[in-house]
N, C-alpha and C positions, 0 to 999 in steps of 0.2 A: 341483599338477601342471600342466605346460604341454603344449600340443598339439604332437605331432610332425607331424601332418598335419591341417590345419584343415578338410579337406573330408570331410564325412560321406557315406557311401554311402546309397542309398535305404533299405536295410534298417536302417542305424544311425539314420537320421532317424526312421524309423517307431518304433524302440525308444525314442527320446527322447520322442516324442509319447505313446506308450503309458505310459511311466513317469510322465510328468507328469500325465496324465489319470487315473491309477489312484487308488483310494480312499486318503484320508489322506496323500497325497504333496503337500506344499506346496513352494514354491521352496527354502527352506533344507534341507528333508529331501531334495529331489531332489539337490542338490549334495553333501550328506553321503553319500548312497547312491553317487553317482558316484565320490567319493573312496574309499569303502570297497571298492567292487567293480570299479573300473576301467572299466566300461562300463555303459550303460543296459540292455543285454541281460542281463548277469550280475545286475544289480540286480533286474530283473524276476523272474528265476528265484528270487531269494532272498526276495522280499517275503512270500509265504505263510508261510514258516517264521519270519521275523522277527516278523510280526504275531502268530503263535501264541505265540512266546516272550514277547511283551509282554503276554499275557493277553487277547488279543482274544476276544470272546464268539462271534464268527462269522468264517468265512473272509473274508479281505480280497478286495474286488472289484477285479480287474485290468481295465484297459481292453483289450479284446480286439484282436487283430490285424485282424479283420474291421472293427471299429468305426473303428480308426485308418485303415485303407485307405479306408473310406467318407468319413472326414473329409478325407483328402488328395484324394480324387476331387472332393469338394465345393469345396475350395479351387481346384483346377484348373479347375473349371467356371466359376467367377466371375473367373478370372484373378488369383487371389491365391496367395501363396507362404508356406511355413513356413520360418522362419529360426531356427536354434538358436544358443545363446550362444557356442559354440566356433567358429562359422563366420565367415568374412570377410563384412563388410557388416553384422554385428550392431552396434547402437549401442554405441560404445565406453564411454560413461559407464555404461550399463546393464549391460554385460558385467563391469564392475569391482565389481558388487554381487551379493549373493545374492538378487536381486530377481525375476528372470524367466529361467527356463531357455530359453524359446522365445517367439516372437511370430509372428503371421501379419500379412501386410501386402498392401495393394492400392495400385497407383500406382507412383511413382518410387522404387524401393528404393535407388537410388544416393544419395538424400538422407540415409539413415539414419546413415552414419558421420560426418556433419558434427557439429561442436560445436553444442550446442543450448541455448536458453534457454526456460523455460516461462513463459507469460503467462496468468494465470487471474484470475477475479474473479466478480462478482455476476451472476446470471442476470437480475435486475430492474435492470440498470444504468441510470444516467442517460445522457442524450444526451452530456453532457460526458465522462463516464467512457468511453463507447464511442469517442468521438472520440480521447480520449487513448490508449486501447488500440490503436486502428487506427494512429495516428501512431507510437507506440513500436514496434509490431511491424514496420512498414515500415522504420523507421530501423535496427532491430536486424537485420532481414533484409538490408538494403543492406550492413551491416557484415560479412555473411557467416555469420551465425548462423541455424541452423534454429529457427524459432519453433514451439514445441510447446504445444498446448492440448487441451481436451476436447470441442470442437464443441458445447458447451452454448449456450443462449441468452445474449444479453448480451455480456459481455466476451470470452468465448471466441470467439464468432462474429466480433466486431470484430477480434480478434487474427489469426484465420485470414485474414480478408479483407485486412487490411493487409499480411500477409506473403506472400500467394499469389504475387506476381510474383517473389519471391526464394527461397522455400522454406518450407513449413509442414508440420507433422505433426499429424494429428488422432488422439488416443488414445481409443478407443471402449470403452464399458463392455459392450456386447453384441458380437455377431459382427462381423467386419470388413466384412460386407456389410449390416449393419442400420443404417439411418439413424435417429438419435435426437438431438434431437427431429425429428419428421417434416417440420416446416417448413424444415429445413435441407437439404432434398433437393438444391436447386441448388448450395448451398455444397459439399455432399459430392461432387457430380459434378465440380466445379471442383478440389477437393482431389485426387481420383483422377487427374484429367487433368494437374494442375500440381504437386501435392504428393504426400503419402503418407498413407494411413490405416492404423492399427495396432490390433491387439487380441491378447489372449492367450486369448480364448474361441473355441470352435468356431464355424464359420460358421452363420448363421441363428439364433444364440442371442439371445434377447431380453434387453435389459438389466434387471437387478433391483437392488433397493436395495443388496444385499450386494456387487454388482460394482463400485460406484462407488469405494469406498476402494481396491480393488485397481487400478482404472484410475488413481486419483490417485497411487499409488506408482510406477506406470510413468511418468507425466508428470514427476514430480520425479526419478525414477531415471535417465531418459535425458537429463537436462538438467544443466548446470553450476550453474544457479541458478533460482530461482522468483521471478517478479515478480508482485505482487498489485496489481490496480487495482480498487478498490471491493469490499468483502466485509463482510458482517454479522459480528458477534462470534462467532457459532456457525455457520460456513458450511463447505462442502466445500473452499473455497479455503484456509481456514486449516488444514484437515486436510492438504491438500497441502503447505502451508508447514511444518507440523510434521514430516511425513514427510521433507521435504527436509532439515531440520535433523538428523534421525536418520541420514540418508544422507551427511551431511557437505557439503551443498550450501549455496550462498550464498542469502540471502533479501533481496529488494528490495521496496519498497512505495512506492506513490504516495500522498502525504498528501492529506487532504481536510478538508472542514468538519466540526468536531465536532458540528454540528447535524444532519448527515446520518447516519443509522444505517448506511448502506452504507460509510461511511468509518471506522467504529469498528475494523474488522479491520486495515486498513493502518496506521492511527494507532497501534494497540496494538503491532503488529509493530515499528514504528519505535522506540517506547519501549523495546522489548526488545532493540534492537540491529540491526534490519534497516536496510539501506542506503536512506536517503531518496532517492527517485528522481523527478526532474523531467524528465529527458531521457534518451535512449539513452546519451549519454556517461557518465552516472552508473553505468550498468550495465557499459559497456565498460571503464571505468577499473578496475573490480574484476576482471572476467573476463579481461582481457588478461594479467594475471599468471598466472591459472590455466591459460590456453591454452599458456603456455610451460612448464608443469609437466606431466609425463606422468602419466596416471592409473595406478592400481595394476594389477597383472597380472589379467586376466580370470579369473573363477571357473569358466569352462567345464570346465576339467580335461581329462584325457586320456580320450577316449571308447573307446579300444581298447588300453589299456596293460596291463601285467601286473597280476594280482590282488594287491592289497596284503595284507600279513600282518595277519590279523584277531586281536582279543583271544582268548585261550584260553577255551574254553567253560567250564572249571571256574572260572576267574577271574570270568567273567561271571555264572555261576549264583550264586556267593557274593555278588556285588555287586547283583544285581537287587533283592532285597528291601530292602537298605540304601538304595538310591537311591529306590525307590518310597515308602518310609517317610519319606524326607526331603522329599518333595513334598507340596503342599497346593493348594487353589484359589487361594492367594496367589502371584502370580508371583515367582520368585527367579531370579537369574542362574545360568547354567551354571557359571561360575567359583566361585560360592559353594557349589554342590553338590560340586564337585571338592574344595574345601578341607575342607568339613565331613565328607565321606565318606572322605577320604584315599585317593582312587582316581585312577588315571591318566586323563587326558583321553580316551584312546581307549576305555577301558571305559565311562566315563560317556556319551560320545557314542553308542556302540552301544546301551547300555541305553535311552537317551532315544529313539533311533530306533525301537527295538522298541515302546516305549510309545506313541509317536505313530502308528505304523502300525497298532497295535491300537485306535486311537481313544480312548486314555486320556490323551493329553497335548496341551496347546495351547501353541504358541509365540507369544511376544509380542516387540514391538520391544525393542531394547537387549539382545538375547541372553538374554531371560528365558523361563522355561517355568513352566507350572502344571499341576496334575492336574485333569482334568475330573471333575465330579461323577459 
């Protein structure tokens, strides 16, 4: 569905926030609910019954209106704003994916719609690696790209510093007002003044280990490609690169000495087909073609449209057991469930929604799902 009016009212924006913060509602589920019910408000009303039908052992916990209002007040207090995927100014590349229904940001929001490149790498980066990241970021920024990174030590810090005069976005694992690592306080202040900081977490949230993969998917999701400068073979930067591949993004890597463990990641990516990158021109040669092609229609959907026709309850009742029995702890694609159960996509989608809201289903990349123990 397309947006007839892309401007949310304050009440509708509050509904988006409440729906996304409610128990068991991830990004994919959020957009499925929006498609099914036409608005976040109607979806919120339907959540308790959907979770009950999915076999939930306890009532689903909804994010209260009071809690959402407190969060909005907290954002206003620190000069931050909430931006939903259907609204003007939301990063276009991110809006084309079922990756993030909403973000919060501090700083210069006008930078967010710009075409972006992610630049990530090792925290314990070499002097040469940091110099390379700084130079690449500056050149890519001069070319008009928004340079996105995670404000971590090492390569991320160098990338932000190089791109600051031209435009940079820091995607944070904690709240948009939480500086991590603490020694990057001065850099954070400069990013707020000259660039933009982004998060999908409530303000004041401290970063936890589980938050970093979510942050990484935002870094890759809002970018046309991911450039890796120094990364160990099992690093967060390679996780970001893998997510970028799943999102259909380009992968770039700076080669390095095989004697340096920090170069194993980029060298391996190049062997697997990443673009060998020595200068910004290597990146621009690939991205210039992409910049001429429009991204797919955003997933934001209509936030106040008519209620779509839902599957018949008798049809759903007969299908629920069949679908649940076809699932196991081993992830399978939704298409495979549709084929094996001989059911319509609408019925399977609704049954999976119910299971997920009941806390019984886990979603994986590649449109795969599995049953939780």
